[in-house]
C-alpha positions in Angstrom: 13.7 4.7 -2.6 16.1 3.0 -4.9 17.3 4.2 -8.2 16.6 2.4 -11.4 17.0 3.4 -15.1 13.9 4.8 -16.8 12.5 2.5 -19.5 13.2 3.7 -23.0 9.9 5.3 -24.0 11.1 7.7 -26.7 9.9 7.0 -30.2 12.5 5.2 -32.2 12.1 7.4 -35.3 13.7 10.4 -33.5 10.4 12.4 -33.7 10.2 15.0 -30.9 7.8 14.1 -28.1 4.6 16.2 -28.1 3.3 17.9 -25.0 0.4 15.5 -24.9 2.7 12.5 -25.0 4.8 14.0 -22.2 1.8 14.7 -20.0 0.4 11.2 -20.6 3.8 9.6 -19.7 4.1 11.8 -16.6 0.5 10.9 -15.5 1.4 7.2 -15.9 4.5 7.7 -13.9 2.7 9.5 -11.1 0.0 6.8 -10.9 2.8 4.1 -10.6 4.5 6.2 -8.0 1.3 6.5 -5.9 0.6 2.8 -6.3 4.2 1.9 -5.1 3.8 4.2 -2.1 0.5 2.7 -1.1 2.0 -0.8 -1.4 4.9 0.2 0.8 2.6 1.8 3.4 0.6 -1.5 3.5 3.7 -3.6 3.9 5.5 -1.3 6.4 2.7 0.3 8.5 5.1 1.4 11.3 7.4 3.2 8.8 4.4 4.7 7.0 3.0 6.0 10.3 6.3 7.6 11.2 6.5 9.2 7.7 2.9 10.7 8.2 3.9 12.1 11.6 7.0 13.7 10.1 4.9 15.2 7.3 2.4 16.6 9.8 5.2 18.1 11.8 6.6 19.7 8.6 3.2 21.2 7.8 2.6 22.4 11.3 5.9 24.3 11.4 5.7 25.7 7.9 5.1 29.5 7.7 3.3 31.1 4.9 
């Protein structure tokens, strides 16, 4: 995945971010990330299948 700068989401009045605001921002980021992955999987099904196979192999060889 490429790199891009994060949008400036900090309040402009220099107030510290609350835990609830941080969690909400993180939840939004994770939703966007999952949506982007789903879109990539639809657009590139062969690459998505290969990635699933690699993940399955990683899980199969993982020792608890």
